[in-house]
PDB file of N, CA, C and O in Angstrom:
ATOM      1  N   UNK A   1       0.850  -1.167   0.000  1.00  0.00           N
ATOM      2  CA  UNK A   1       0.000   0.000   0.000  1.00  0.00           C
ATOM      3  C   UNK A   1       0.903   1.240   0.000  1.00  0.00           C
ATOM      4  O   UNK A   1       1.670   1.435   0.943  1.00  0.00           O
ATOM      5  N   UNK A   2       0.826   2.083  -1.046  1.00  0.00           N
ATOM      6  CA  UNK A   2       1.680   3.271  -1.110  1.00  0.00           C
ATOM      7  C   UNK A   2       1.280   4.314  -0.073  1.00  0.00           C
ATOM      8  O   UNK A   2       0.105   4.489   0.248  1.00  0.00           O
ATOM      9  N   UNK A   3       2.281   4.986   0.430  1.00  0.00           N
ATOM     10  CA  UNK A   3       2.053   6.029   1.420  1.00  0.00           C
ATOM     11  C   UNK A   3       2.358   7.395   0.807  1.00  0.00           C
ATOM     12  O   UNK A   3       3.259   7.536  -0.020  1.00  0.00           O
ATOM     13  N   UNK A   4       1.589   8.390   1.231  1.00  0.00           N
ATOM     14  CA  UNK A   4       1.813   9.775   0.811  1.00  0.00           C
ATOM     15  C   UNK A   4       1.937  10.631   2.057  1.00  0.00           C
ATOM     16  O   UNK A   4       1.484  10.248   3.135  1.00  0.00           O
ATOM     17  N   UNK A   5       2.548  11.779   1.903  1.00  0.00           N
ATOM     18  CA  UNK A   5       2.705  12.686   3.042  1.00  0.00           C
ATOM     19  C   UNK A   5       1.519  13.633   3.131  1.00  0.00           C
ATOM     20  O   UNK A   5       1.020  14.129   2.120  1.00  0.00           O
ATOM     21  N   UNK A   6       1.082  13.872   4.351  1.00  0.00           N
ATOM     22  CA  UNK A   6       0.019  14.841   4.611  1.00  0.00           C
ATOM     23  C   UNK A   6       0.588  16.238   4.370  1.00  0.00           C
ATOM     24  O   UNK A   6       1.691  16.546   4.821  1.00  0.00           O
ATOM     25  N   UNK A   7      -0.164  17.083   3.660  1.00  0.00           N
ATOM     26  CA  UNK A   7       0.295  18.435   3.353  1.00  0.00           C
ATOM     27  C   UNK A   7       0.346  19.318   4.599  1.00  0.00           C
ATOM     28  O   UNK A   7       1.111  20.282   4.640  1.00  0.00           O
ATOM     29  N   UNK A   8      -0.449  19.007   5.600  1.00  0.00           N
ATOM     30  CA  UNK A   8      -0.532  19.847   6.794  1.00  0.00           C
ATOM     31  C   UNK A   8       0.541  19.467   7.814  1.00  0.00           C
ATOM     32  O   UNK A   8       1.308  20.322   8.257  1.00  0.00           O
ATOM     33  N   UNK A   9       0.595  18.193   8.182  1.00  0.00           N
ATOM     34  CA  UNK A   9       1.490  17.799   9.273  1.00  0.00           C
ATOM     35  C   UNK A   9       2.701  16.994   8.807  1.00  0.00           C
ATOM     36  O   UNK A   9       3.643  16.822   9.580  1.00  0.00           O
ATOM     37  N   UNK A  10       2.710  16.499   7.582  1.00  0.00           N
ATOM     38  CA  UNK A  10       3.837  15.726   7.081  1.00  0.00           C
ATOM     39  C   UNK A  10       3.815  14.260   7.459  1.00  0.00           C
ATOM     40  O   UNK A  10       4.757  13.533   7.142  1.00  0.00           O
ATOM     41  N   UNK A  11       2.773  13.806   8.123  1.00  0.00           N
ATOM     42  CA  UNK A  11       2.636  12.414   8.524  1.00  0.00           C
ATOM     43  C   UNK A  11       2.441  11.526   7.296  1.00  0.00           C
ATOM     44  O   UNK A  11       1.782  11.936   6.340  1.00  0.00           O
ATOM     45  N   UNK A  12       3.002  10.319   7.310  1.00  0.00           N
ATOM     46  CA  UNK A  12       2.789   9.374   6.215  1.00  0.00           C
ATOM     47  C   UNK A  12       1.428   8.724   6.378  1.00  0.00           C
ATOM     48  O   UNK A  12       1.096   8.190   7.436  1.00  0.00           O
ATOM     49  N   UNK A  13       0.633   8.780   5.288  1.00  0.00           N
ATOM     50  CA  UNK A  13      -0.740   8.280   5.320  1.00  0.00           C
ATOM     51  C   UNK A  13      -0.947   7.391   4.096  1.00  0.00           C
ATOM     52  O   UNK A  13      -0.352   7.628   3.044  1.00  0.00           O
ATOM     53  N   UNK A  14      -1.787   6.374   4.233  1.00  0.00           N
ATOM     54  CA  UNK A  14      -2.129   5.520   3.098  1.00  0.00           C
ATOM     55  C   UNK A  14      -2.773   6.364   2.001  1.00  0.00           C
ATOM     56  O   UNK A  14      -3.542   7.283   2.284  1.00  0.00           O
ATOM     57  N   UNK A  15      -2.452   6.045   0.751  1.00  0.00           N
ATOM     58  CA  UNK A  15      -2.946   6.859  -0.361  1.00  0.00           C
ATOM     59  C   UNK A  15      -4.466   6.848  -0.483  1.00  0.00           C
ATOM     60  O   UNK A  15      -5.033   7.780  -1.054  1.00  0.00           O
ATOM     61  N   UNK A  16      -5.138   5.837   0.028  1.00  0.00           N
ATOM     62  CA  UNK A  16      -6.593   5.764  -0.072  1.00  0.00           C
ATOM     63  C   UNK A  16      -7.301   6.130   1.228  1.00  0.00           C
ATOM     64  O   UNK A  16      -8.498   5.879   1.367  1.00  0.00           O
ATOM     65  N   UNK A  17      -6.579   6.720   2.183  1.00  0.00           N
ATOM     66  CA  UNK A  17      -7.192   7.110   3.457  1.00  0.00           C
ATOM     67  C   UNK A  17      -8.114   8.307   3.248  1.00  0.00           C
ATOM     68  O   UNK A  17      -7.841   9.178   2.422  1.00  0.00           O
ATOM     69  N   UNK A  18      -9.200   8.338   4.001  1.00  0.00           N
ATOM     70  CA  UNK A  18     -10.155   9.440   3.885  1.00  0.00           C
ATOM     71  C   UNK A  18      -9.617  10.710   4.528  1.00  0.00           C
ATOM     72  O   UNK A  18      -9.940  11.813   4.088  1.00  0.00           O
ATOM     73  N   UNK A  19      -8.803  10.563   5.561  1.00  0.00           N
ATOM     74  CA  UNK A  19      -8.219  11.735   6.218  1.00  0.00           C
ATOM     75  C   UNK A  19      -6.953  11.317   6.952  1.00  0.00           C
ATOM     76  O   UNK A  19      -6.705  10.129   7.162  1.00  0.00           O
ATOM     77  N   UNK A  20      -6.165  12.293   7.335  1.00  0.00           N
ATOM     78  CA  UNK A  20      -4.945  12.027   8.086  1.00  0.00           C
ATOM     79  C   UNK A  20      -5.311  11.669   9.525  1.00  0.00           C
ATOM     80  O   UNK A  20      -6.061  12.414  10.156  1.00  0.00           O
ATOM     81  N   UNK A  21      -4.808  10.551  10.069  1.00  0.00           N
ATOM     82  CA  UNK A  21      -5.147  10.181  11.436  1.00  0.00           C
ATOM     83  C   UNK A  21      -4.516  11.116  12.472  1.00  0.00           C
ATOM     84  O   UNK A  21      -4.997  11.186  13.602  1.00  0.00           O
ATOM     85  N   UNK A  22      -3.466  11.823  12.114  1.00  0.00           N
ATOM     86  CA  UNK A  22      -2.783  12.695  13.071  1.00  0.00           C
ATOM     87  C   UNK A  22      -3.452  14.073  13.170  1.00  0.00           C
ATOM     88  O   UNK A  22      -3.728  14.550  14.270  1.00  0.00           O
ATOM     89  N   UNK A  23      -3.716  14.720  12.007  1.00  0.00           N
ATOM     90  CA  UNK A  23      -4.253  16.086  12.054  1.00  0.00           C
ATOM     91  C   UNK A  23      -5.692  16.185  11.554  1.00  0.00           C
ATOM     92  O   UNK A  23      -6.349  17.200  11.785  1.00  0.00           O
ATOM     93  N   UNK A  24      -6.197  15.150  10.872  1.00  0.00           N
ATOM     94  CA  UNK A  24      -7.573  15.165  10.385  1.00  0.00           C
ATOM     95  C   UNK A  24      -7.765  15.834   9.041  1.00  0.00           C
ATOM     96  O   UNK A  24      -8.900  16.083   8.633  1.00  0.00           O
ATOM     97  N   UNK A  25      -6.675  16.131   8.341  1.00  0.00           N
ATOM     98  CA  UNK A  25      -6.768  16.745   7.011  1.00  0.00           C
ATOM     99  C   UNK A  25      -7.555  15.812   6.082  1.00  0.00           C
ATOM    100  O   UNK A  25      -7.133  14.675   5.871  1.00  0.00           O
ATOM    101  N   UNK A  26      -8.688  16.261   5.521  1.00  0.00           N
ATOM    102  CA  UNK A  26      -9.514  15.376   4.683  1.00  0.00           C
ATOM    103  C   UNK A  26      -8.882  15.113   3.313  1.00  0.00           C
ATOM    104  O   UNK A  26      -8.179  15.958   2.759  1.00  0.00           O
ATOM    105  N   UNK A  27      -9.147  13.941   2.798  1.00  0.00           N
ATOM    106  CA  UNK A  27      -8.726  13.539   1.447  1.00  0.00           C
ATOM    107  C   UNK A  27      -7.245  13.746   1.209  1.00  0.00           C
ATOM    108  O   UNK A  27      -6.858  14.349   0.208  1.00  0.00           O
ATOM    109  N   UNK A  28      -6.426  13.264   2.097  1.00  0.00           N
ATOM    110  CA  UNK A  28      -4.981  13.424   1.961  1.00  0.00           C
ATOM    111  C   UNK A  28      -4.474  12.695   0.732  1.00  0.00           C
ATOM    112  O   UNK A  28      -3.821  13.298  -0.120  1.00  0.00           O
ATOM    113  N   UNK A  29      -4.761  11.428   0.629  1.00  0.00           N
ATOM    114  CA  UNK A  29      -4.259  10.628  -0.480  1.00  0.00           C
ATOM    115  C   UNK A  29      -4.895  10.978  -1.801  1.00  0.00           C
ATOM    116  O   UNK A  29      -4.212  11.024  -2.824  1.00  0.00           O
ATOM    117  N   UNK A  30      -6.167  11.223  -1.800  1.00  0.00           N
ATOM    118  CA  UNK A  30      -6.850  11.510  -3.049  1.00  0.00           C
ATOM    119  C   UNK A  30      -6.422  12.837  -3.650  1.00  0.00           C
ATOM    120  O   UNK A  30      -6.356  12.958  -4.873  1.00  0.00           O
ATOM    121  N   UNK A  31      -6.128  13.831  -2.830  1.00  0.00           N
ATOM    122  CA  UNK A  31      -5.736  15.124  -3.375  1.00  0.00           C
ATOM    123  C   UNK A  31      -4.406  15.030  -4.107  1.00  0.00           C
ATOM    124  O   UNK A  31      -4.227  15.666  -5.146  1.00  0.00           O
ATOM    125  N   UNK A  32      -3.468  14.244  -3.580  1.00  0.00           N
ATOM    126  CA  UNK A  32      -2.176  14.126  -4.252  1.00  0.00           C
ATOM    127  C   UNK A  32      -2.291  13.289  -5.520  1.00  0.00           C
ATOM    128  O   UNK A  32      -1.640  13.602  -6.517  1.00  0.00           O
ATOM    129  N   UNK A  33      -3.101  12.234  -5.506  1.00  0.00           N
ATOM    130  CA  UNK A  33      -3.266  11.447  -6.727  1.00  0.00           C
ATOM    131  C   UNK A  33      -4.059  12.233  -7.755  1.00  0.00           C
ATOM    132  O   UNK A  33      -3.809  12.091  -8.952  1.00  0.00           O
ATOM    133  N   UNK A  34      -5.008  13.056  -7.328  1.00  0.00           N
ATOM    134  CA  UNK A  34      -5.751  13.887  -8.275  1.00  0.00           C
ATOM    135  C   UNK A  34      -4.843  14.918  -8.916  1.00  0.00           C
ATOM    136  O   UNK A  34      -5.004  15.234 -10.095  1.00  0.00           O
ATOM    137  N   UNK A  35      -3.884  15.451  -8.157  1.00  0.00           N
ATOM    138  CA  UNK A  35      -2.954  16.422  -8.719  1.00  0.00           C
ATOM    139  C   UNK A  35      -2.110  15.780  -9.814  1.00  0.00           C
ATOM    140  O   UNK A  35      -1.898  16.381 -10.867  1.00  0.00           O
ATOM    141  N   UNK A  36      -1.632  14.577  -9.573  1.00  0.00           N
ATOM    142  CA  UNK A  36      -0.841  13.875 -10.577  1.00  0.00           C
ATOM    143  C   UNK A  36      -1.696  13.602 -11.807  1.00  0.00           C
ATOM    144  O   UNK A  36      -1.246  13.790 -12.938  1.00  0.00           O
ATOM    145  N   UNK A  37      -2.919  13.162 -11.585  1.00  0.00           N
ATOM    146  CA  UNK A  37      -3.827  12.881 -12.686  1.00  0.00           C
ATOM    147  C   UNK A  37      -4.129  14.160 -13.471  1.00  0.00           C
ATOM    148  O   UNK A  37      -4.163  14.132 -14.701  1.00  0.00           O
ATOM    149  N   UNK A  38      -4.345  15.268 -12.782  1.00  0.00           N
ATOM    150  CA  UNK A  38      -4.627  16.533 -13.450  1.00  0.00           C
ATOM    151  C   UNK A  38      -3.431  17.011 -14.262  1.00  0.00           C
ATOM    152  O   UNK A  38      -3.603  17.571 -15.345  1.00  0.00           O
ATOM    153  N   UNK A  39      -2.219  16.795 -13.752  1.00  0.00           N
ATOM    154  CA  UNK A  39      -1.022  17.176 -14.508  1.00  0.00           C
ATOM    155  C   UNK A  39      -0.919  16.360 -15.789  1.00  0.00           C
ATOM    156  O   UNK A  39      -0.550  16.886 -16.839  1.00  0.00           O
ATOM    157  N   UNK A  40      -1.244  15.077 -15.701  1.00  0.00           N
ATOM    158  CA  UNK A  40      -1.190  14.228 -16.894  1.00  0.00           C
ATOM    159  C   UNK A  40      -2.209  14.697 -17.935  1.00  0.00           C
ATOM    160  O   UNK A  40      -1.892  14.787 -19.121  1.00  0.00           O
ATOM    161  N   UNK A  41      -3.431  14.995 -17.489  1.00  0.00           N
ATOM    162  CA  UNK A  41      -4.455  15.470 -18.416  1.00  0.00           C
ATOM    163  C   UNK A  41      -4.079  16.818 -19.011  1.00  0.00           C
ATOM    164  O   UNK A  41      -4.321  17.065 -20.193  1.00  0.00           O
ATOM    165  N   UNK A  42      -3.492  17.689 -18.205  1.00  0.00           N
ATOM    166  CA  UNK A  42      -3.080  19.001 -18.705  1.00  0.00           C
ATOM    167  C   UNK A  42      -1.978  18.848 -19.746  1.00  0.00           C
ATOM    168  O   UNK A  42      -1.995  19.534 -20.768  1.00  0.00           O
ATOM    169  N   UNK A  43      -1.029  17.964 -19.501  1.00  0.00           N
ATOM    170  CA  UNK A  43       0.048  17.732 -20.464  1.00  0.00           C
ATOM    171  C   UNK A  43      -0.502  17.156 -21.767  1.00  0.00           C
ATOM    172  O   UNK A  43      -0.107  17.582 -22.852  1.00  0.00           O
ATOM    173  N   UNK A  44      -1.406  16.196 -21.663  1.00  0.00           N
ATOM    174  CA  UNK A  44      -2.006  15.616 -22.871  1.00  0.00           C
ATOM    175  C   UNK A  44      -2.814  16.641 -23.645  1.00  0.00           C
ATOM    176  O   UNK A  44      -2.751  16.682 -24.873  1.00  0.00           O
ATOM    177  N   UNK A  45      -3.573  17.468 -22.938  1.00  0.00           N
ATOM    178  CA  UNK A  45      -4.369  18.502 -23.603  1.00  0.00           C
ATOM    179  C   UNK A  45      -3.461  19.503 -24.310  1.00  0.00           C
ATOM    180  O   UNK A  45      -3.743  19.902 -25.440  1.00  0.00           O
ATOM    181  N   UNK A  46      -2.384  19.909 -23.662  1.00  0.00           N
ATOM    182  CA  UNK A  46      -1.437  20.836 -24.281  1.00  0.00           C
ATOM    183  C   UNK A  46      -0.795  20.215 -25.509  1.00  0.00           C
ATOM    184  O   UNK A  46      -0.629  20.885 -26.529  1.00  0.00           O
ATOM    185  N   UNK A  47      -0.438  18.958 -25.422  1.00  0.00           N
ATOM    186  CA  UNK A  47       0.163  18.265 -26.554  1.00  0.00           C
ATOM    187  C   UNK A  47      -0.814  18.181 -27.727  1.00  0.00           C
ATOM    188  O   UNK A  47      -0.423  18.400 -28.873  1.00  0.00           O
ATOM    189  N   UNK A  48      -2.065  17.870 -27.455  1.00  0.00           N
ATOM    190  CA  UNK A  48      -3.074  17.801 -28.511  1.00  0.00           C
ATOM    191  C   UNK A  48      -3.273  19.166 -29.154  1.00  0.00           C
ATOM    192  O   UNK A  48      -3.374  19.265 -30.377  1.00  0.00           O
ATOM    193  N   UNK A  49      -3.329  20.216 -28.344  1.00  0.00           N
ATOM    194  CA  UNK A  49      -3.499  21.571 -28.882  1.00  0.00           C
ATOM    195  C   UNK A  49      -2.315  21.934 -29.777  1.00  0.00           C
ATOM    196  O   UNK A  49      -2.509  22.497 -30.855  1.00  0.00           O
ATOM    197  N   UNK A  50      -1.104  21.624 -29.351  1.00  0.00           N
ATOM    198  CA  UNK A  50       0.073  21.924 -30.166  1.00  0.00           C
ATOM    199  C   UNK A  50       0.060  21.165 -31.492  1.00  0.00           C
ATOM    200  O   UNK A  50       0.413  21.725 -32.530  1.00  0.00           O
ATOM    201  N   UNK A  51      -0.340  19.910 -31.465  1.00  0.00           N
ATOM    202  CA  UNK A  51      -0.406  19.120 -32.698  1.00  0.00           C
ATOM    203  C   UNK A  51      -1.468  19.690 -33.643  1.00  0.00           C
ATOM    204  O   UNK A  51      -1.242  19.771 -34.851  1.00  0.00           O
ATOM    205  N   UNK A  52      -2.612  20.081 -33.104  1.00  0.00           N
ATOM    206  CA  UNK A  52      -3.676  20.656 -33.932  1.00  0.00           C
ATOM    207  C   UNK A  52      -3.225  21.985 -34.532  1.00  0.00           C
ATOM    208  O   UNK A  52      -3.460  22.241 -35.713  1.00  0.00           O
ATOM    209  N   UNK A  53      -2.586  22.825 -33.741  1.00  0.00           N
ATOM    210  CA  UNK A  53      -2.105  24.113 -34.251  1.00  0.00           C
ATOM    211  C   UNK A  53      -1.051  23.896 -35.330  1.00  0.00           C
ATOM    212  O   UNK A  53      -1.059  24.598 -36.341  1.00  0.00           O
ATOM    213  N   UNK A  54      -0.150  22.945 -35.140  1.00  0.00           N
ATOM    214  CA  UNK A  54       0.862  22.649 -36.150  1.00  0.00           C
ATOM    215  C   UNK A  54       0.212  22.139 -37.432  1.00  0.00           C
ATOM    216  O   UNK A  54       0.633  22.522 -38.523  1.00  0.00           O
ATOM    217  N   UNK A  55      -0.793  21.294 -37.327  1.00  0.00           N
ATOM    218  CA  UNK A  55      -1.480  20.784 -38.510  1.00  0.00           C
ATOM    219  C   UNK A  55      -2.206  21.906 -39.250  1.00  0.00           C
ATOM    220  O   UNK A  55      -2.174  21.953 -40.480  1.00  0.00           O
ATOM    221  N   UNK A  56      -2.849  22.796 -38.526  1.00  0.00           N
ATOM    222  CA  UNK A  56      -3.527  23.934 -39.154  1.00  0.00           C
ATOM    223  C   UNK A  56      -2.508  24.819 -39.859  1.00  0.00           C
ATOM    224  O   UNK A  56      -2.764  25.291 -40.967  1.00  0.00           O
ATOM    225  N   UNK A  57      -1.358  25.049 -39.234  1.00  0.00           N
ATOM    226  CA  UNK A  57      -0.313  25.865 -39.854  1.00  0.00           C
ATOM    227  C   UNK A  57       0.177  25.230 -41.150  1.00  0.00           C
ATOM    228  O   UNK A  57       0.352  25.924 -42.151  1.00  0.00           O
ATOM    229  N   UNK A  58       0.401  23.915 -41.141  1.00  0.00           N
ATOM    230  CA  UNK A  58       0.891  23.225 -42.339  1.00  0.00           C
ATOM    231  C   UNK A  58      -0.137  23.322 -43.464  1.00  0.00           C
ATOM    232  O   UNK A  58       0.214  23.615 -44.607  1.00  0.00           O
ATOM    233  N   UNK A  59      -1.392  23.077 -43.142  1.00  0.00           N
ATOM    234  CA  UNK A  59      -2.439  23.141 -44.163  1.00  0.00           C
ATOM    235  C   UNK A  59      -2.582  24.576 -44.683  1.00  0.00           C
ATOM    236  O   UNK A  59      -2.691  24.794 -45.890  1.00  0.00           O
ATOM    237  N   UNK A  60      -2.582  25.537 -43.781  1.00  0.00           N
ATOM    238  CA  UNK A  60      -2.740  26.940 -44.171  1.00  0.00           C
ATOM    239  C   UNK A  60      -1.583  27.379 -45.070  1.00  0.00           C
ATOM    240  O   UNK A  60      -1.809  28.066 -46.066  1.00  0.00           O
ATOM    241  N   UNK A  61      -0.366  26.998 -44.739  1.00  0.00           N
ATOM    242  CA  UNK A  61       0.777  27.402 -45.552  1.00  0.00           C
ATOM    243  C   UNK A  61       0.793  26.659 -46.882  1.00  0.00           C
ATOM    244  O   UNK A  61       1.251  27.213 -47.882  1.00  0.00           O
ATOM    245  N   UNK A  62       0.309  25.424 -46.923  1.00  0.00           N
ATOM    246  CA  UNK A  62       0.266  24.684 -48.181  1.00  0.00           C
ATOM    247  C   UNK A  62      -0.770  25.277 -49.126  1.00  0.00           C
ATOM    248  O   UNK A  62      -0.553  25.307 -50.338  1.00  0.00           O
ATOM    249  N   UNK A  63      -1.883  25.746 -48.594  1.00  0.00           N
ATOM    250  CA  UNK A  63      -2.913  26.352 -49.436  1.00  0.00           C
ATOM    251  C   UNK A  63      -2.422  27.672 -50.007  1.00  0.00           C
ATOM    252  O   UNK A  63      -2.660  27.956 -51.181  1.00  0.00           O
ATOM    253  N   UNK A  64      -1.760  28.464 -49.226  1.00  0.00           N
ATOM    254  CA  UNK A  64      -1.299  29.768 -49.679  1.00  0.00           C
ATOM    255  C   UNK A  64       0.081  29.753 -50.281  1.00  0.00           C
ATOM    256  O   UNK A  64       0.682  30.814 -50.450  1.00  0.00           O
ATOM    257  N   UNK A  65       0.609  28.584 -50.614  1.00  0.00           N
ATOM    258  CA  UNK A  65       1.971  28.495 -51.112  1.00  0.00           C
ATOM    259  C   UNK A  65       2.116  29.136 -52.495  1.00  0.00           C
ATOM    260  O   UNK A  65       3.086  29.853 -52.740  1.00  0.00           O
ATOM    261  N   UNK A  66       1.171  28.887 -53.395  1.00  0.00           N
ATOM    262  CA  UNK A  66       1.261  29.420 -54.741  1.00  0.00           C
ATOM    263  C   UNK A  66       0.088  30.362 -54.986  1.00  0.00           C
ATOM    264  O   UNK A  66      -1.049  30.038 -54.644  1.00  0.00           O
ATOM    265  N   UNK A  67       0.353  31.516 -55.571  1.00  0.00           N
ATOM    266  CA  UNK A  67      -0.761  32.393 -55.952  1.00  0.00           C
ATOM    267  C   UNK A  67      -1.648  31.689 -56.982  1.00  0.00           C
ATOM    268  O   UNK A  67      -1.191  30.772 -57.665  1.00  0.00           O
ATOM    269  N   UNK A  68      -2.892  32.104 -57.098  1.00  0.00           N
ATOM    270  CA  UNK A  68      -3.851  31.403 -57.946  1.00  0.00           C
ATOM    271  C   UNK A  68      -3.472  31.454 -59.425  1.00  0.00           C
ATOM    272  O   UNK A  68      -3.760  30.502 -60.150  1.00  0.00           O
ATOM    273  N   UNK A  69      -2.843  32.518 -59.897  1.00  0.00           N
ATOM    274  CA  UNK A  69      -2.529  32.657 -61.318  1.00  0.00           C
ATOM    275  C   UNK A  69      -1.156  32.142 -61.689  1.00  0.00           C
ATOM    276  O   UNK A  69      -0.766  32.227 -62.853  1.00  0.00           O
ATOM    277  N   UNK A  70      -0.422  31.619 -60.750  1.00  0.00           N
ATOM    278  CA  UNK A  70       0.934  31.169 -61.025  1.00  0.00           C
ATOM    279  C   UNK A  70       1.067  29.695 -60.691  1.00  0.00           C
ATOM    280  O   UNK A  70       0.666  29.256 -59.613  1.00  0.00           O
ATOM    281  N   UNK A  71       1.631  28.933 -61.616  1.00  0.00           N
ATOM    282  CA  UNK A  71       1.881  27.521 -61.392  1.00  0.00           C
ATOM    283  C   UNK A  71       3.323  27.331 -60.968  1.00  0.00           C
ATOM    284  O   UNK A  71       4.168  28.159 -61.310  1.00  0.00           O
ATOM    285  N   UNK A  72       3.632  26.288 -60.247  1.00  0.00           N
ATOM    286  CA  UNK A  72       5.028  26.056 -59.872  1.00  0.00           C
ATOM    287  C   UNK A  72       5.870  25.753 -61.103  1.00  0.00           C
ATOM    288  O   UNK A  72       5.425  25.046 -62.008  1.00  0.00           O
ATOM    289  N   UNK A  73       7.074  26.284 -61.136  1.00  0.00           N
ATOM    290  CA  UNK A  73       7.976  26.067 -62.279  1.00  0.00           C
ATOM    291  C   UNK A  73       8.980  25.011 -61.893  1.00  0.00           C
ATOM    292  O   UNK A  73       9.593  25.079 -60.829  1.00  0.00           O
ATOM    293  N   UNK A  74       9.143  24.046 -62.749  1.00  0.00           N
ATOM    294  CA  UNK A  74      10.085  22.970 -62.482  1.00  0.00           C
ATOM    295  C   UNK A  74      10.653  22.462 -63.784  1.00  0.00           C
ATOM    296  O   UNK A  74      10.464  23.089 -64.826  1.00  0.00           O
ATOM    297  N   UNK A  75      11.331  21.363 -63.749  1.00  0.00           N
ATOM    298  CA  UNK A  75      11.890  20.807 -64.985  1.00  0.00           C
ATOM    299  C   UNK A  75      10.775  20.473 -65.964  1.00  0.00           C
ATOM    300  O   UNK A  75       9.796  19.821 -65.602  1.00  0.00           O
ATOM    301  N   UNK A  76      10.925  20.919 -67.192  1.00  0.00           N
ATOM    302  CA  UNK A  76       9.933  20.640 -68.211  1.00  0.00           C
ATOM    303  C   UNK A  76       8.813  21.643 -68.272  1.00  0.00           C
ATOM    304  O   UNK A  76       7.903  21.488 -69.086  1.00  0.00           O
ATOM    305  N   UNK A  77       8.843  22.672 -67.438  1.00  0.00           N
ATOM    306  CA  UNK A  77       7.762  23.667 -67.434  1.00  0.00           C
ATOM    307  C   UNK A  77       7.795  24.467 -68.720  1.00  0.00           C
ATOM    308  O   UNK A  77       6.740  24.876 -69.204  1.00  0.00           O
ATOM    309  N   UNK A  78       8.984  24.710 -69.300  1.00  0.00           N
ATOM    310  CA  UNK A  78       9.082  25.499 -70.532  1.00  0.00           C
ATOM    311  C   UNK A  78       8.607  24.680 -71.724  1.00  0.00           C
ATOM    312  O   UNK A  78       8.170  25.266 -72.715  1.00  0.00           O
ATOM    313  N   UNK A  79       8.671  23.359 -71.674  1.00  0.00           N
ATOM    314  CA  UNK A  79       8.241  22.515 -72.781  1.00  0.00           C
ATOM    315  C   UNK A  79       6.729  22.542 -72.944  1.00  0.00           C
ATOM    316  O   UNK A  79       6.231  22.376 -74.058  1.00  0.00           O
ATOM    317  N   UNK A  80       5.994  22.747 -71.869  1.00  0.00           N
ATOM    318  CA  UNK A  80       4.539  22.756 -71.937  1.00  0.00           C
ATOM    319  C   UNK A  80       3.984  24.077 -72.468  1.00  0.00           C
ATOM    320  O   UNK A  80       2.781  24.162 -72.715  1.00  0.00           O
ATOM    321  N   UNK A  81       4.803  25.103 -72.654  1.00  0.00           N
ATOM    322  CA  UNK A  81       4.318  26.399 -73.057  1.00  0.00           C
ATOM    323  C   UNK A  81       4.513  26.641 -74.551  1.00  0.00           C
ATOM    324  O   UNK A  81       4.627  27.807 -74.931  1.00  0.00           O
ATOM    325  N   UNK A  82       4.558  25.673 -75.401  1.00  0.00           N
ATOM    326  CA  UNK A  82       4.749  25.823 -76.837  1.00  0.00           C
ATOM    327  C   UNK A  82       3.586  26.438 -77.495  1.00  0.00           C
ATOM    328  O   UNK A  82       3.595  26.631 -78.710  1.00  0.00           O
TER     329      UNK A  82
END
């Protein structure tokens, strides 16, 4: 059974205890596990937002890469203009 420290008194308490037996701080174990869980969700959400923004940037730049009246010039482009 993993132990966590009480934020108020520093006593070691079981992670699933409803309160600290020494000082009575409620939800000692759950608050620390919720913080870890919230950090994981925040990191995942930030990562998803960054990936979406990067994808939008790539699509936006690909659409605006060439003006509408100009085609890309490459090898053989002069041969097609006879």
